[in-house]
N, C-alpha and C positions, 0 to 999 in steps of 0.2 A: 367246241364249247368251252369256255373260260372258267371264270370264278362262279358261274351260275351252278355249275356241277356241284358245286359243295352245298349250295343253297338246298338243290334237290336231295343230296345225301342225307342233309339235316331233316328235311322234310320228311324222308324215308324211316330215318331212325325214330322221328317223333311218332308218326302215325304207328309204328311198330311197337314202341313203348305204351301207347293208347291200348293196343290190343293185348300186350304181354301182360299189362298190370291189370287189365280187365281180368284175364285168365287167373293169375294169382289172388286177386281180390276175391273174386268168386270162390275159388277152391279153398282158400284158406281164411278167408273172412277178416280181412285186416282192419276192417270198421270203417271202410270209406264209403263204397256203394254196397257193400256187404258186412251186415253185422256179424261180430265174431262167432255167435251161436248158429248163425244161418249159413253157413259155408258148406259147399257140395262134400267136402271131407267129413262133415257132420251128419252126412245123408239127406241133407236139404237138397232140393232142385233149383240150380242156377236159373232155369227159365222161368219157373211157375210164378213168381211174383209179377214179372214184367208181361208174360203173356196173358195172364189171368186178368190183372187189374190195370194194366198201363196201355193196353193197345185201345185203340179206335178208329173209326173209319170204316169203310166197307169191307175191309178184310178182318176185323177184329173178331167175329165169329169165328172165321177159320183157326186163327192165332189162338185164341182162347181154348179151342178144342184139343190144341197138341200141348198145351201147358202140362208141363211135369211128366210128359212121356219120357222115359228113359232113353230111347235112341236119341230123340232130340236133344236133350241134355248133353250125350256124348258128342253128337256132331258139333253142337254149339260150341263146347268146350275144347274140344281137338281143332276145331277150325280157329278159333280165338288163339290157342298156342303155335299153330301152324304159321298164320298170318303174322303173328307177333315176331316168332323166331325168325322166320325169311327175312322180314323187313329190318329187323335188329341187325341181323348179321349181314345182311346184303347178298345172301347165297338163296337161289330160286326166287328171286323179286318176282319175275314176271307171274309164277305160279301162286307165289302170295299174294298178290295185288290181285289177280284175277278172283281168288278166294276172298279175298277182303271186300272187293267190289260186291260179289254176290250175298256175301253176309251184310254189309251195310245196305244194300237195296232190299232186302229181306225185311231190316229192321226200320229201314224207312217206310216200306208199305205197310208195317204194322201200326203207324203212326199217322196215316193219312188222314186228314191235312194234319201238318205239326200245329201246336198249340201256340207257339211262340212267333211263328211267320208261316202266313198261309201257303207259302210254296216252297222257300228254301228252308233247310236246316244243316245241321253239322253233318248229317250222314251223307248228305249230297257233297259238302265242300269236302269230305273225306274222299268220297268215291273220285271228283275231280283230280286231288292230289294224287292218288294211286293210278289214274289215268297218265298223268304226267310223270311219275315215278317209271311206268311200263315204256313211256315214249322215249325218255331220256335215258334209259338203261341206268337208273341210279344205284342201283346195285354194285355199281363198279367203282362208286366214289364212296370213302369213308367207310370200308368195310372189307369182306374176303370176296367180294365179287369178280375182282380181275383174276384172282387164284381160281374162282370157281369156274369162270369163264372158260379156262384152259385146261378143265379136267374133260377127259374122255368122253364121258355121258353128256356134258353140255355141247362138246362140239358134234356129237352124232344126234341128240335132241335138241335142237335150238330153244325150245318151249322152257327148259327146265333152268334157263339162265338167269 
């Protein structure tokens, strides 16, 4: 793999930034997607608004029923942090990508059918990018992936690569 490895490395970092930014915005309320007074640090559920009012389609009732549940909030926020950190730093990118794919698929399923396009939306595009990150081992380009790949944990358990 030649120069394209750097494209995959940059795509990995870009998707990682999307996840880590969402984590910090919901945690601290920077005023972008989350208003400053509605941050998780202020006791406001990071999932309630989207799950209660933003879901539609055949699974909307299920997602609305778990809106604001503390365990869901924690899983969501820890998932954003884990996926974002692994992809940004290039460490455990396979595990981070799998977790990201699961999160994105759940987000997509909460919006069936998407309002801007009846079939394809950004969640599915991000899933395809994460599949590419896994297939190309993009954690080894532009980050700590090469160092991480040589640790004893990774050599023993290849999934943590």
